N, C-alpha and C positions, 0 to 999 in steps of 0.2 A: 338612973338618968340616961337618956339617949346620947350617943357621942356624936360629934360634928367631924365629919370627914371632908378635908379640903381635898378634892381629886382634881387636879388640873394639869394642863399641859405647860411645860416650861422649856426655854431654850437652855443650852448649857450654862450660858451667863445669866441666868435667873430672871428671865423676862417671859411674861405670859402673852405679850403681844409686842410687836415692834412699833415703830414710829406710826402715827396715825391709826393705831389699833389694828396694823397689819399682822394677820395670823397666816398669809398665804403659804409661808415657808413650812409651817408646821406639817407633820404626817397627818394626812386626811384620809388614808385607806390602808387596808391591810389587817393582818391579824391582831395587832394591838388596839387598833381603833375598834375592831369587832369586841375585843375583851373588854374594853372600856364602856361600850354600848350594852353589853351583857351584864357588867358590875352595875350600871344604872339601875337595872331592874330590881335590885335589891333594896332601893330607896323609895320611901313613900312621901318624903318631904325634901324639898329643895329650898335653901336660903341664899339671898344674894343682895347685893346692893342695886341701886337704881341704873347706875352705869352699866352694869352688867346686863341688866334686864332690858334696857333700851339698846344695847348693843345688839340683842337678838332681833331688833327691827329690821336689821340689814338682811335677816336670813328667814324672814317671813313671820316672825311674831308679831300678831296683832296686839296694840295697846289694850291692857287689861285682861288679856287671854294667856293660858298656859303656853309654854314652849312646845311645840310639837314633838321634840324629843323626850320632854319630861311629862307628857299628858298624864300619866298614871300618878304623878306627885302632887301634892299640895304645895303651892308656891308662896313663899313668904319673901317680900321685896322689902328691903329696909331703906326707908327714905322720909325724911321730914317734910316733904313738900309735894310727892307724887299723887296724882289723882287720875281716876279713869271715869270716862263717860259711861261706858259699858264694861263691867268687870264681871269676870267668872267667879263662880263660888269656889274655885280652885286657886285664886289668886286673892292674897291678903297683903296689904300694905301695914308695915309696922314702923313705929318711931325708932329712930337710932338711939336706942335706950338698952343697956345691959340686961334689964329685967325681961325686955321682950324676947331676948334670946332664951333667956332661962324659961320663960313660959312655954316656948316650943319645945325645948328639951324635956320638959316635964310631962308632957303629953305621952300617950302611949303610941307605940309604932317602932318603925324601923330606926337604925341609925340616920342621921341627917347628912345630906349631900350639900356642901358649900360649893356653889358653882362660881368659878372664876371671880374676878374682882380683887385686883390687888389692894385698892384702898380698903375696901370691906374686909378683906382677910387680914390686912395689917391691923386694923381696929379690933378685930376679933382675937388676933395674935396678942396684942397688947393687954386684952382683958382676960387672957389665958382660958379662952372658950373653945380653940380647936383642939381636938385629941389626937387625929390621924391626920397625917399628910401622905397623900398619894400622888406622886408625881409622874406623869407621863413625859419622860425626859427625851426631848428631840434632839438629833444631832446636828444642831445649827447654834450659830451665835449671831445674835440680832444687834448687839451693840448699845441699844437705846430703846426705850418703849415704857411698857407697864411692867413694874417689878413684881415678882411673885407675892411679897408683903411690902406693899408701898406706904412709905412714911412711919414704918414701924421701927422702934429702937429697942425691942425686946431682944435679948440675948438668950438662947434657949440651946439646949442639947436634943438630940434626936436618937432614938434607938432603931436601927434598921430591923424591920420584920420580915421583909421579903423584897426579891428582885426577880423580874422576869425580863426576858429579852424577845424582841419581836422583830417582824419584818421592817426593811428599811432603817435600821439603826435604832428604832424606838425601844426604850426601856421603861418598864413601869416599877416604881420603887415605893415601897409602902414603910413609914415610919410611924412610930409613936412619938408624940411630943412630950418631952419631959420638962415641966416647968420648975 
């Protein structure tokens, strides 16, 4: 079964976005961002919640179309009410049901990229569906915003697999989640 990799930018205090979805303080260029973009080429599938998908509208994603950064990936958006007038064959809307995640995991292909979304990631963590946590740790404290795992009460341990340092104080840390 394919693994789900939550590859996400975070502040030191555990937020993936500040108030009002502000990500302006996060490192947006340099060799760490280049590494992240290279790493994305290894995935053929991306999953996300509807809030994360719709957040992409601010950055040029057209409703029902794949993200320009993930054009090579099949997109699975989890929502119980999202619909599109014009939908690409690379974009699929799935119900918020655990068996939908399992269906995607059982398909052939690469590991699965979990794109952003604290609420969706919290739901998946509570279901014990995330295998790898890969954090782009940014040297900032935002104080308030969207948490890494929004609304999750799951208590887990992590095994550190790798840490790399990059320009502008960015670190990419890779953990295996131990349920």
